C-alpha positions, 0 to 999 in steps of 0.5 A: 672867718679869721678874727682879730684883736689887740690889747695890753693883756698886762696882769692876764685876768678872766676878763682878757680870758672871756674876750678871747674865748667870745672872740674866737667863738665869732670865726675859726681863727683868733689872732691877737695883737698885744701891745708892745712896750713903746704903744703901752707908754703911749697908751698911758699904761704903766706895763708891769709884765714884760712884752715878751712875757705878755706875748707868751701868756697869751700865746698859749692860751688854748683859744688864740691861734696866732699872736702878733705885736701891735706897733699902734693902736687900731692898726688897720694895716696889719689886719688887713695884711693878716687877712682878717675879717672882723675886728673885737674890741670892747665894748669901752671904745664904742662911744669913741669917734675921734680915732681915724682907724676905729672909724674906718673899721666902723665904716666897713662894718668890720668890727665888733664891740663886746662888753667887759667882764664887770668887776675885773680889770688891769687897773683895778688889779693894780689898785688892790695890790697897792691897798693891800700893801699900803694896809700892811704898813 
């Protein structure tokens, strides 16, 4: 079974690793779509690590079989083109019903929501860095 997941993967951390390892355990081939710089802007995310470096880091993980560029959120066409069976995403998307491509995956029973690792996120890391810098002043 081919598993597909996507994300920014900026400031790679154990929460990312946990979701990727869980995704891999659901099948025998894991494809990870990494958000390109333009999509990061659309998602209103501040990119710290350049796109090509994020791609390289994700590709280096032993649980990842293939890395592709994510140009749009919930890219069902890319998912299908790559012959994937299941789209894995974090549980924070579970209650979102306003995104048609996400609903299409739901309607076809092609999505699994995995829980996030508590206490760690890229946003938390960025905020912690800012706080530590402020405290040193």
